[in-house]
C-alpha positions as CSV (number, residue, x, y, z in Angstrom):
1,M,0.0,0.0,0.1
2,S,1.3,3.6,-0.7
3,E,2.3,5.7,2.2
4,P,-0.1,8.6,3.0
5,A,1.2,11.9,2.4
6,T,2.1,13.9,5.4
7,G,0.7,17.4,6.6
8,P,-2.4,19.0,7.3
9,A,-4.0,18.7,4.1
10,S,-3.3,14.7,4.0
11,T,-5.7,13.7,6.8
12,A,-7.6,11.8,4.3
13,L,-6.7,9.8,1.3
14,S,-7.6,11.3,-2.0
15,K,-10.0,9.5,-4.6
16,A,-6.7,8.9,-6.6
17,D,-5.1,7.4,-3.8
18,K,-8.1,5.2,-3.1
19,L,-8.3,3.9,-6.5
20,D,-4.7,3.2,-6.5
21,Q,-5.0,1.1,-3.4
22,L,-7.9,-1.0,-4.9
23,R,-5.9,-1.6,-8.0
24,R,-3.0,-3.0,-5.8
25,K,-5.7,-5.1,-4.1
26,M,-7.1,-6.4,-7.1
27,A,-3.6,-7.4,-8.7
28,A,-3.2,-9.5,-5.8
29,I,-6.2,-11.6,-6.4
30,P,-5.4,-14.7,-8.4
31,A,-6.6,-14.5,-12.1
32,R,-9.5,-16.4,-13.6
33,S,-8.9,-19.9,-15.2
34,E,-9.4,-19.5,-18.8
35,G,-8.7,-22.9,-19.4
36,T,-11.0,-25.0,-17.4
37,A,-14.5,-24.7,-16.0
38,P,-14.9,-23.3,-12.6
39,A,-15.0,-26.3,-10.0
40,M,-18.5,-26.9,-8.2
41,P,-18.0,-26.8,-4.4
42,A,-17.5,-30.2,-2.8
43,V,-20.1,-29.8,-0.4
44,M,-23.4,-28.3,-0.9
45,P,-25.7,-27.8,2.0
46,R,-28.8,-28.9,-0.2
47,S,-31.4,-31.5,-0.5
48,T,-30.5,-34.1,-3.0
49,A,-34.0,-34.3,-4.3
50,D,-34.2,-30.7,-5.1
51,P,-31.0,-28.6,-5.0
52,T,-31.5,-24.9,-4.9
53,P,-30.3,-22.8,-6.7
54,S,-29.8,-25.9,-9.0
55,V,-27.4,-24.8,-12.0
56,A,-28.6,-25.8,-15.4
57,T,-26.6,-28.7,-16.9
58,A,-26.2,-26.5,-20.1
59,Q,-24.0,-24.0,-18.0
60,T,-20.8,-26.0,-18.2
61,T,-19.4,-23.9,-20.9
62,L,-16.7,-21.2,-20.2
63,R,-18.6,-18.6,-21.7
64,T,-21.7,-18.4,-19.6
65,L,-22.2,-18.0,-15.8
66,P,-24.9,-19.8,-14.3
67,V,-28.6,-18.7,-13.2
68,P,-31.3,-20.8,-11.4
69,T,-32.3,-23.5,-13.3
70,P,-36.1,-22.4,-13.6
71,I,-35.2,-19.1,-15.5
72,A,-32.4,-20.4,-17.4
73,D,-34.8,-20.8,-20.5
74,L,-35.3,-16.9,-20.5
75,F,-31.6,-16.3,-21.5
76,P,-30.4,-17.1,-25.1
77,R,-27.4,-19.2,-24.0
78,G,-29.2,-20.6,-21.1
79,G,-27.3,-18.0,-18.5
80,L,-25.3,-14.9,-18.4
81,A,-23.0,-14.6,-21.5
82,R,-19.6,-13.4,-20.4
83,G,-18.5,-10.3,-21.8
84,T,-21.8,-8.8,-21.7
85,V,-23.7,-5.9,-19.8
86,A,-27.2,-6.6,-18.4
87,S,-29.7,-4.4,-16.6
88,V,-31.9,-5.9,-13.8
89,A,-35.3,-4.1,-12.4
90,G,-37.8,-5.1,-10.1
91,A,-37.6,-8.0,-7.4
92,T,-34.5,-8.1,-5.5
93,S,-35.0,-11.8,-5.2
94,V,-33.9,-12.2,-8.9
95,L,-30.7,-10.1,-8.5
96,V,-29.9,-12.1,-5.3
97,G,-30.6,-15.6,-7.1
98,L,-28.4,-14.6,-9.8
99,L,-25.5,-13.9,-7.2
100,A,-26.3,-17.2,-5.4
101,S,-26.1,-19.2,-8.5
102,V,-22.7,-17.6,-9.8
103,T,-20.9,-17.8,-6.7
104,A,-22.2,-21.3,-5.7
105,S,-20.6,-22.5,-9.1
106,G,-17.4,-21.4,-7.8
107,S,-17.0,-18.0,-9.6
108,H,-16.4,-15.0,-8.0
109,A,-18.7,-11.7,-7.5
110,A,-18.7,-7.9,-6.4
111,V,-21.5,-6.2,-5.2
112,I,-21.2,-2.1,-5.5
113,G,-23.6,0.5,-4.2
114,K,-25.9,-2.0,-2.8
115,P,-25.8,-1.6,1.0
116,D,-29.4,-3.0,1.4
117,L,-28.5,-6.1,-0.6
118,S,-29.7,-9.1,1.9
119,L,-26.4,-11.5,2.3
120,L,-28.7,-13.5,4.4
121,A,-31.2,-14.1,1.5
122,A,-28.2,-14.8,-1.0
123,V,-26.9,-17.7,1.7
124,E,-30.3,-19.1,1.8
125,Q,-30.3,-19.4,-2.0
126,G,-27.0,-21.1,-2.0
127,A,-24.3,-18.3,-2.4
128,D,-20.8,-18.6,-1.3
129,L,-19.9,-15.5,0.8
130,S,-16.3,-16.5,0.5
131,K,-16.4,-15.4,-3.1
132,I,-18.1,-12.1,-2.9
133,A,-16.6,-8.8,-2.5
134,L,-18.6,-6.0,-1.3
135,V,-18.3,-2.2,-1.8
136,P,-21.4,-1.0,-0.2
137,T,-20.9,2.9,-0.6
138,P,-18.5,3.9,-3.4
139,K,-19.8,7.3,-3.0
140,G,-19.0,9.1,-6.5
141,T,-16.4,6.5,-7.7
142,A,-18.8,3.4,-8.3
143,V,-18.3,3.2,-12.1
144,E,-14.5,3.5,-11.6
145,V,-14.7,0.9,-8.9
146,A,-16.8,-1.6,-11.2
147,A,-14.1,-1.0,-14.0
148,I,-11.5,-2.0,-11.8
149,L,-13.1,-5.1,-10.3
150,I,-14.1,-6.1,-13.7
151,D,-10.4,-7.4,-14.1
152,G,-10.4,-9.8,-11.4
153,V,-14.0,-10.9,-11.0
154,D,-16.6,-13.0,-13.1
155,L,-19.7,-10.9,-12.2
156,V,-19.8,-7.4,-11.0
157,I,-23.4,-6.2,-9.7
158,L,-23.5,-2.3,-9.9
159,G,-25.9,0.0,-8.1
160,L,-26.3,2.9,-9.8
161,S,-28.3,4.9,-7.2
162,G,-30.6,6.4,-9.9
163,A,-27.7,8.0,-11.7
164,A,-27.3,7.9,-15.7
165,V,-24.1,6.8,-16.7
166,P,-22.7,8.9,-19.7
167,P,-22.6,6.8,-23.0
168,S,-18.9,7.3,-23.6
169,R,-18.1,6.1,-20.0
170,A,-20.5,3.0,-20.5
171,R,-18.7,2.0,-23.6
172,A,-15.6,2.1,-22.1
173,V,-16.6,-0.3,-19.1
174,V,-18.5,-2.6,-21.8
175,A,-15.2,-2.8,-23.7
176,R,-13.3,-3.9,-20.3
177,A,-15.8,-6.3,-19.6
178,R,-15.8,-8.0,-23.0
179,A,-11.8,-8.1,-23.0
180,K,-12.1,-9.6,-19.5
181,G,-14.9,-12.1,-20.1
182,A,-17.0,-10.8,-16.9
183,V,-20.7,-9.9,-16.8
184,L,-21.7,-6.5,-15.4
185,L,-25.4,-6.1,-13.8
186,V,-26.5,-2.9,-13.6
187,T,-29.4,-2.0,-11.6
188,E,-31.3,1.2,-10.3
189,G,-30.2,3.6,-12.9
190,R,-29.7,4.2,-16.4
191,W,-27.3,2.2,-18.7
192,D,-27.7,2.4,-22.2
193,G,-27.1,-0.1,-24.7
194,V,-27.3,-3.0,-22.5
195,D,-27.1,-6.6,-24.2
196,L,-29.9,-8.0,-22.0
197,R,-32.8,-6.6,-19.9
198,I,-34.1,-8.7,-16.9
199,E,-37.5,-7.4,-15.4
200,S,-39.5,-8.9,-12.6
201,R,-42.7,-8.3,-10.5
202,V,-44.4,-9.8,-7.5
203,A,-47.1,-11.9,-8.6
204,G,-48.5,-13.3,-5.6
205,Y,-47.7,-15.1,-2.0
206,T,-48.0,-18.4,-0.5
207,G,-48.8,-19.6,2.8
208,L,-51.0,-17.0,3.9
209,S,-53.9,-19.1,4.2
210,D,-52.6,-21.5,7.1
211,R,-53.2,-20.8,10.5
212,R,-50.0,-19.0,11.3
213,G,-50.5,-16.7,8.2
214,R,-47.0,-16.9,7.4
215,V,-45.4,-16.1,4.0
216,T,-43.6,-19.3,2.8
217,G,-43.1,-18.4,-0.8
218,V,-43.3,-15.5,-3.4
219,Q,-44.6,-16.0,-6.9
220,L,-42.7,-13.7,-9.6
221,D,-43.1,-13.0,-13.2
222,V,-39.8,-12.8,-14.5
223,A,-38.8,-11.4,-18.3
224,A,-35.9,-11.2,-20.4
225,A,-35.5,-9.4,-23.6
226,G,-32.0,-8.4,-25.6
227,K,-30.5,-7.9,-28.8
228,G,-31.4,-10.6,-31.4
229,F,-34.0,-12.6,-29.4
230,P,-37.5,-11.9,-28.4
231,R,-39.0,-11.0,-25.2
232,R,-40.0,-14.0,-23.0
233,T,-41.7,-14.4,-19.5
234,L,-42.0,-17.1,-16.9
235,R,-43.8,-17.3,-13.6
236,V,-41.8,-18.9,-10.8
237,E,-41.9,-19.4,-7.3
238,I,-39.2,-19.0,-4.6
239,R,-40.1,-21.0,-1.5
240,S,-38.8,-22.6,1.6
241,D,-38.1,-26.3,1.0
242,A,-36.5,-28.6,3.9
243,G,-34.4,-25.4,5.5
244,S,-33.3,-24.1,2.1
245,V,-34.8,-21.6,-0.6
246,A,-35.8,-23.3,-3.7
247,W,-37.0,-21.9,-7.3
248,H,-39.8,-23.6,-9.0
249,I,-41.7,-23.2,-12.3
250,V,-45.2,-22.1,-12.3
251,S,-46.2,-21.4,-15.7
252,E,-44.2,-22.0,-19.0
253,T,-42.0,-19.6,-21.0
254,Q,-44.2,-17.4,-23.4
255,D,-43.8,-14.4,-25.5
256,T,-45.4,-11.2,-23.4
257,G,-44.7,-8.5,-26.1
258,P,-42.5,-5.3,-25.5
259,S,-44.3,-3.6,-22.7
260,R,-47.0,-5.8,-20.7
261,L,-44.4,-6.7,-17.9
262,R,-42.6,-3.6,-17.9
263,A,-45.8,-1.6,-17.4
264,A,-46.6,-3.6,-14.5
265,L,-43.4,-2.8,-12.7
């Protein structure tokens, strides 16, 4: 780490110093393996009858990152294509599920600008916390931090806090993601020219009819649309099964048109 300058004006590190420190830390992280697929964890705390989040068997290629199996059919390659940028809007459970599936498969992820993201919910869906880097409050450097972390991790989740990223800055980060084979997921802001748009809304709850009135599951309408493939949607349920949280298909995939789900968000 670089030594801080002395003097009354140096009581805090400058933005440039902080970014330099982050680059040094990233340089110490082992590079991704480009020659072999990520190893699956030796032990998964899941029921053998219904593992969750189960990873689609088609996700063994190096050019995709896994997603929960029930929504794999929404994506043109059955998962998150490496070197792309996607936006995620709607229910946070979908974002948590993507994070859980990627880290459970052995890949690394970083979450930037999302201090309210529930790590407990991620663990319940199978996330490996040892493979997640957190930058909850990057202040004015969120995009710069994301650009650096893309060098060393497979998935970067970037919360924009309502900001719109200038196209010139977005293009530079996209080029970096493509060169490094990483996936960038942006949320809570505007990022023009994304390769994939993932949207969701809560469609209902289960469990409220029992005597305790306890919510045991949530139903979501999840839709995906992107460059070169039609918009598709799927209703899924995320519910507690035998001490873990499992994804289930409620209704099959269909083309919902360009605005039906977006209007409901």
